[in-house]
Residue frames as qw, qx, qy, qz and C-alpha x, y, z in Angstrom:
[[0.460, 0.841, -0.228, 0.170, -110.10, 43.97, -23.43],
 [0.315, -0.731, 0.591, -0.130, -107.44, 43.27, -20.73],
 [0.834, -0.066, 0.548, 0.018, -107.60, 39.54, -21.50],
 [0.727, 0.661, 0.115, 0.145, -107.06, 40.22, -25.22],
 [0.144, 0.886, -0.402, 0.183, -103.93, 42.56, -24.50],
 [0.606, -0.546, 0.570, -0.098, -102.63, 39.94, -22.17],
 [0.878, 0.215, 0.412, 0.111, -102.92, 37.04, -24.76],
 [0.568, 0.792, -0.052, 0.216, -101.11, 39.33, -27.39],
 [0.166, -0.839, 0.499, -0.141, -98.32, 40.16, -24.97],
 [0.763, -0.286, 0.579, -0.026, -97.81, 36.48, -24.27],
 [0.843, 0.433, 0.282, 0.148, -97.65, 35.63, -27.89],
 [0.275, 0.916, -0.238, 0.169, -95.20, 38.47, -28.49],
 [0.377, -0.684, 0.612, -0.122, -92.96, 37.22, -25.65],
 [0.877, 0.016, 0.479, 0.023, -93.18, 33.54, -26.96],
 [0.729, 0.656, 0.053, 0.187, -92.10, 34.65, -30.39],
 [0.067, 0.884, -0.416, 0.205, -89.17, 36.53, -28.97],
 [0.631, -0.453, 0.621, -0.109, -88.22, 33.54, -26.91],
 [0.882, 0.327, 0.339, 0.017, -88.66, 31.26, -29.94],
 [0.484, 0.845, -0.155, 0.164, -86.54, 33.51, -32.06],
 [0.270, -0.781, 0.545, -0.145, -83.77, 33.58, -29.33],
 [0.766, -0.198, 0.606, -0.077, -83.85, 29.84, -29.00],
 [0.815, 0.538, 0.208, 0.063, -83.68, 29.27, -32.70],
 [0.352, 0.855, -0.330, 0.193, -80.60, 31.56, -33.14],
 [0.401, -0.653, 0.625, -0.150, -78.86, 29.98, -30.27],
 [0.874, 0.081, 0.478, -0.028, -79.50, 26.45, -31.84],
 [0.674, 0.728, -0.012, 0.124, -78.25, 27.73, -35.20],
 [0.027, 0.859, -0.476, 0.184, -75.08, 29.16, -33.59],
 [0.657, -0.396, 0.636, -0.089, -74.42, 25.90, -31.70],
 [0.888, 0.372, 0.269, 0.009, -74.87, 23.80, -34.93],
 [0.595, 0.748, -0.106, 0.274, -72.23, 25.84, -36.74],
 [0.783, -0.130, -0.264, 0.547, -69.83, 25.91, -33.82],
 [0.256, 0.542, -0.026, 0.800, -70.05, 29.48, -33.28],
 [0.603, -0.735, -0.221, -0.216, -71.72, 29.47, -29.73],
 [0.096, -0.737, 0.544, -0.390, -69.49, 30.63, -26.88],
 [0.705, -0.005, -0.703, 0.094, -67.86, 27.58, -25.31],
 [0.672, -0.716, -0.052, -0.183, -68.38, 26.85, -21.67],
 [0.367, 0.648, -0.526, 0.411, -65.18, 27.38, -19.88],
 [0.808, -0.433, -0.362, 0.170, -63.92, 25.24, -16.92],
 [0.451, -0.872, 0.162, 0.099, -61.75, 26.47, -14.17],
 [0.551, 0.687, -0.464, 0.098, -58.19, 26.83, -15.40],
 [0.938, -0.220, -0.173, 0.206, -55.80, 24.24, -14.31],
 [0.575, 0.327, -0.228, 0.715, -52.83, 26.68, -14.40],
 [0.365, -0.830, -0.067, -0.416, -53.29, 28.16, -10.96],
 [0.260, 0.229, -0.765, 0.543, -51.74, 28.10, -7.45],
 [0.636, -0.527, -0.474, -0.306, -53.88, 26.58, -4.78],
 [0.064, -0.458, 0.578, -0.672, -53.75, 27.57, -1.04],
 [0.739, -0.363, -0.530, -0.204, -54.87, 24.93, 1.55],
 [0.201, -0.645, 0.453, -0.582, -54.86, 24.84, 5.37],
 [0.742, -0.249, -0.622, 0.023, -54.47, 22.36, 8.12],
 [0.430, -0.737, 0.265, -0.449, -54.38, 22.50, 11.98],
 [0.297, 0.366, -0.843, 0.261, -52.14, 20.60, 14.20],
 [0.033, -0.255, -0.868, 0.424, -55.05, 19.96, 16.62],
 [0.180, -0.568, -0.574, -0.561, -58.72, 20.59, 16.65],
 [0.494, -0.825, -0.257, -0.097, -58.78, 21.62, 20.21],
 [0.444, 0.334, -0.413, 0.722, -56.54, 23.73, 22.52],
 [0.451, -0.697, -0.502, 0.243, -56.75, 25.01, 26.11],
 [0.005, -0.986, 0.057, -0.158, -56.14, 28.46, 27.35],
 [0.444, -0.728, 0.503, 0.141, -52.40, 28.92, 27.66],
 [0.773, -0.009, 0.591, 0.228, -51.80, 26.44, 24.87],
 [0.110, 0.561, -0.462, -0.678, -50.59, 26.64, 21.32],
 [0.769, 0.345, 0.535, -0.062, -51.70, 25.15, 18.03],
 [0.236, -0.289, 0.549, 0.748, -49.94, 25.10, 14.63],
 [0.617, 0.673, 0.257, -0.318, -51.86, 26.30, 11.48],
 [0.487, -0.193, 0.605, 0.599, -50.15, 25.11, 8.31],
 [0.550, 0.721, 0.064, -0.417, -50.66, 26.82, 4.96],
 [0.602, -0.118, 0.654, 0.443, -49.60, 25.02, 1.86],
 [0.411, 0.719, -0.135, -0.543, -49.20, 26.79, -1.51],
 [0.689, 0.060, 0.664, 0.283, -49.14, 24.41, -4.52],
 [0.204, 0.563, -0.338, -0.726, -48.04, 25.80, -7.92],
 [0.693, 0.344, 0.633, -0.006, -50.32, 24.09, -10.60],
 [0.409, 0.855, -0.074, -0.309, -49.05, 26.57, -13.18],
 [0.893, 0.329, 0.021, 0.307, -46.49, 25.69, -15.89],
 [0.340, 0.665, -0.261, 0.612, -44.18, 28.58, -14.68],
 [0.434, -0.101, -0.631, 0.635, -42.50, 29.32, -11.36],
 [0.304, -0.895, -0.316, -0.074, -44.38, 31.34, -8.68],
 [0.494, 0.406, -0.220, 0.737, -42.07, 34.36, -8.10],
 [0.078, -0.207, 0.350, -0.910, -44.01, 36.36, -5.60],
 [0.379, -0.541, -0.734, -0.157, -46.87, 35.81, -3.15],
 [0.090, -0.246, 0.372, -0.891, -48.74, 38.24, -1.02],
 [0.444, -0.389, -0.796, -0.133, -51.27, 36.94, 1.44],
 [0.353, -0.446, 0.201, -0.797, -53.65, 38.34, 4.02],
 [0.404, -0.234, -0.866, 0.180, -54.90, 36.40, 7.24],
 [0.334, -0.324, 0.165, -0.869, -57.89, 37.61, 9.18],
 [0.214, 0.109, 0.882, -0.405, -60.13, 36.19, 11.88],
 [0.081, -0.400, -0.835, -0.369, -63.46, 34.86, 10.78],
 [0.340, -0.514, -0.103, -0.781, -66.68, 36.98, 11.55],
 [0.800, -0.488, -0.302, -0.176, -67.71, 34.38, 14.18],
 [0.702, -0.018, -0.358, 0.616, -64.28, 34.63, 15.72],
 [0.135, 0.323, -0.100, 0.931, -64.58, 38.38, 16.06],
 [0.534, -0.554, -0.249, -0.588, -67.94, 37.95, 17.85],
 [0.823, -0.469, -0.296, 0.122, -66.26, 36.37, 20.77],
 [0.142, 0.847, -0.279, 0.429, -64.12, 39.16, 22.38],
 [0.634, -0.642, 0.392, -0.177, -63.28, 37.04, 25.36],
 [0.937, 0.107, 0.128, 0.306, -61.16, 34.61, 23.09],
 [0.080, -0.925, 0.327, 0.176, -57.68, 36.00, 23.28],
 [0.882, 0.099, 0.316, 0.335, -54.90, 34.78, 20.90],
 [0.177, 0.882, -0.292, -0.326, -52.00, 35.80, 18.79],
 [0.888, 0.401, -0.135, 0.180, -49.60, 34.50, 16.30],
 [0.557, -0.774, 0.261, 0.150, -46.31, 33.89, 18.04],
 [0.352, -0.443, 0.686, 0.458, -44.08, 32.29, 15.44],
 [0.728, 0.609, 0.048, -0.311, -43.97, 31.59, 11.75],
 [0.430, -0.459, 0.704, 0.329, -41.69, 29.18, 9.94],
 [0.656, 0.557, -0.305, -0.408, -41.09, 28.09, 6.39],
 [0.879, -0.148, 0.442, 0.097, -40.45, 24.38, 5.67],
 [0.375, 0.739, -0.489, -0.274, -37.32, 23.88, 3.39],
 [0.909, 0.179, -0.375, 0.042, -35.28, 20.99, 2.31],
 [0.459, 0.322, -0.592, 0.579, -32.75, 21.96, 4.96],
 [0.263, -0.369, -0.726, 0.518, -35.27, 22.30, 7.75],
 [0.018, -0.876, -0.474, -0.088, -37.53, 25.14, 8.83],
 [0.367, 0.088, -0.095, 0.921, -36.54, 28.86, 8.70],
 [0.080, 0.571, 0.490, -0.654, -38.30, 31.82, 10.15],
 [0.338, 0.736, 0.551, 0.203, -40.82, 33.69, 7.94],
 [0.256, -0.082, 0.063, 0.961, -40.03, 37.27, 6.59],
 [0.182, -0.178, -0.232, -0.939, -42.48, 40.16, 6.36],
 [0.331, -0.502, -0.799, -0.008, -45.02, 38.86, 8.87],
 [0.176, -0.262, 0.178, -0.932, -47.40, 41.55, 10.21],
 [0.431, 0.056, 0.616, -0.657, -50.64, 41.45, 12.21],
 [0.698, 0.431, 0.398, -0.410, -52.78, 40.68, 9.15],
 [0.641, 0.690, -0.276, -0.194, -50.32, 40.12, 6.26],
 [0.886, -0.304, 0.306, 0.169, -47.89, 37.39, 5.57],
 [0.019, 0.806, -0.455, -0.379, -45.71, 39.03, 2.90],
 [0.691, 0.439, -0.533, -0.211, -43.55, 36.63, 0.86],
 [0.583, -0.481, 0.597, -0.268, -43.34, 33.90, 3.38],
 [0.965, 0.192, 0.159, -0.081, -43.21, 31.00, 0.76],
 [0.683, -0.324, 0.449, 0.477, -39.52, 31.49, 0.16],
 [0.007, -0.422, 0.484, 0.766, -38.01, 32.18, -3.18],
 [0.503, 0.197, -0.506, -0.672, -39.51, 30.54, -6.25],
 [0.688, 0.019, 0.661, -0.300, -42.10, 27.71, -6.12],
 [0.051, 0.262, -0.768, -0.582, -41.41, 25.63, -9.22],
 [0.660, 0.039, -0.331, -0.673, -44.25, 24.05, -11.27],
 [0.793, -0.083, -0.592, -0.116, -45.82, 21.04, -9.46],
 [0.478, 0.040, -0.644, 0.596, -44.16, 21.81, -6.18],
 [0.438, -0.781, -0.384, -0.224, -45.48, 23.09, -2.86],
 [0.231, 0.331, -0.503, 0.765, -44.30, 25.29, 0.04],
 [0.565, -0.585, -0.582, 0.004, -45.61, 24.99, 3.56],
 [0.055, 0.446, -0.407, 0.796, -45.62, 27.89, 6.13],
 [0.539, -0.459, -0.697, 0.114, -46.63, 27.13, 9.68],
 [0.171, -0.606, 0.125, -0.767, -48.06, 29.76, 12.03],
 [0.377, -0.202, -0.810, 0.402, -48.07, 29.09, 15.74],
 [0.382, -0.635, -0.290, -0.606, -51.43, 30.22, 17.31],
 [0.262, 0.038, -0.735, 0.624, -50.97, 31.07, 21.09],
 [0.442, -0.664, -0.517, -0.310, -54.08, 31.03, 23.16],
 [0.070, -0.585, 0.411, -0.696, -53.77, 33.59, 26.17],
 [0.187, -0.055, -0.863, 0.467, -53.90, 32.12, 29.68],
 [0.175, 0.297, 0.516, -0.784, -56.90, 34.34, 30.41],
 [0.295, 0.013, -0.607, -0.738, -58.75, 33.56, 27.19],
 [0.725, 0.032, 0.247, -0.642, -62.37, 32.64, 27.27],
 [0.138, -0.143, 0.969, 0.148, -63.25, 28.97, 26.27],
 [0.428, 0.422, 0.786, -0.146, -65.81, 26.90, 24.66],
 [0.431, 0.786, 0.002, -0.443, -65.54, 29.04, 21.48],
 [0.803, 0.322, 0.324, 0.382, -63.98, 28.45, 17.93],
 [0.127, -0.757, 0.275, 0.579, -61.14, 30.30, 16.45],
 [0.720, 0.384, 0.505, 0.282, -60.92, 30.44, 12.68],
 [0.062, -0.647, 0.226, 0.726, -59.22, 32.56, 9.97],
 [0.722, 0.576, 0.370, 0.096, -59.56, 33.21, 6.26],
 [0.422, -0.429, 0.385, 0.699, -56.98, 34.26, 3.70],
 [0.593, 0.787, 0.100, -0.136, -56.77, 36.03, 0.40],
 [0.604, -0.385, 0.439, 0.543, -53.64, 35.65, -1.70],
 [0.508, 0.824, -0.131, -0.213, -52.11, 37.16, -4.87],
 [0.741, -0.279, 0.476, 0.383, -49.36, 35.23, -6.78],
 [0.383, 0.805, -0.281, -0.354, -47.14, 36.23, -9.64],
 [0.924, 0.082, 0.336, 0.165, -45.56, 33.86, -12.16],
 [0.453, -0.438, 0.421, 0.653, -42.39, 33.95, -14.02],
 [0.329, 0.366, 0.659, 0.568, -44.40, 34.31, -17.33],
 [0.018, -0.027, 0.105, -0.994, -45.82, 37.70, -15.99],
 [0.477, -0.472, -0.540, -0.508, -49.17, 36.39, -15.27],
 [0.060, -0.172, 0.675, -0.715, -50.85, 36.61, -11.84],
 [0.457, -0.458, -0.678, -0.348, -53.84, 35.33, -10.06],
 [0.281, -0.329, 0.454, -0.779, -55.76, 36.17, -6.96],
 [0.532, -0.181, -0.807, -0.181, -57.41, 33.67, -4.79],
 [0.076, -0.075, -0.727, 0.678, -59.56, 33.12, -1.76],
 [0.380, -0.663, 0.538, -0.357, -61.01, 33.15, 0.64],
 [0.675, 0.105, -0.722, 0.105, -59.28, 30.03, 1.86],
 [0.528, -0.671, 0.132, -0.503, -60.36, 29.20, 5.35],
 [0.101, 0.354, -0.863, 0.346, -58.37, 27.44, 8.19],
 [0.530, -0.394, -0.748, -0.071, -59.99, 24.63, 10.14],
 [0.391, -0.739, 0.031, -0.548, -61.65, 25.96, 13.20],
 [0.415, 0.120, -0.755, 0.494, -59.80, 25.30, 16.53],
 [0.593, -0.665, -0.360, -0.276, -62.09, 24.81, 19.58],
 [0.044, 0.509, -0.517, 0.687, -60.88, 26.51, 22.85],
 [0.694, -0.411, -0.584, -0.087, -61.80, 24.03, 25.67],
 [0.440, -0.747, 0.288, -0.407, -62.06, 24.78, 29.30],
 [0.217, 0.411, -0.856, 0.225, -59.56, 22.89, 31.37]]
């Protein structure tokens, strides 16, 4: 008896599957099936680069963040966080801090505004027009008494508002890891 019940259940499941497949095919033929959507091109992208892949205790390295506006409207506002990666937090002997922040402009670099221990406020300056980028550079200072032979890395989430009243959230975006080498 269990074998007969098992076969009956399989036939019922196959009929349901066949009916669902037939309905999906019918909807697709008449253009009523939901279209697959690609990632929108109207966004803002955040990328990172490091001035050096290695640093010694007592040294500095620049981490540059570039926000590119791929939207058809101006970026009016950006809020961003920056936090150490989990692997970085597992090495309490690595001692570091952000000691400077600058925004690249057409007239040179200007200091950032609104920089806190884990947030970067509106550091990309005023508006970022469509198709343009803004770069913020953070100076990472490694303490003289820092441990070495470990990697330091950060991740970031961001929120951007556009002049057409839309907004996006992005992240995590990761910095390249910087290796702290012994002298």
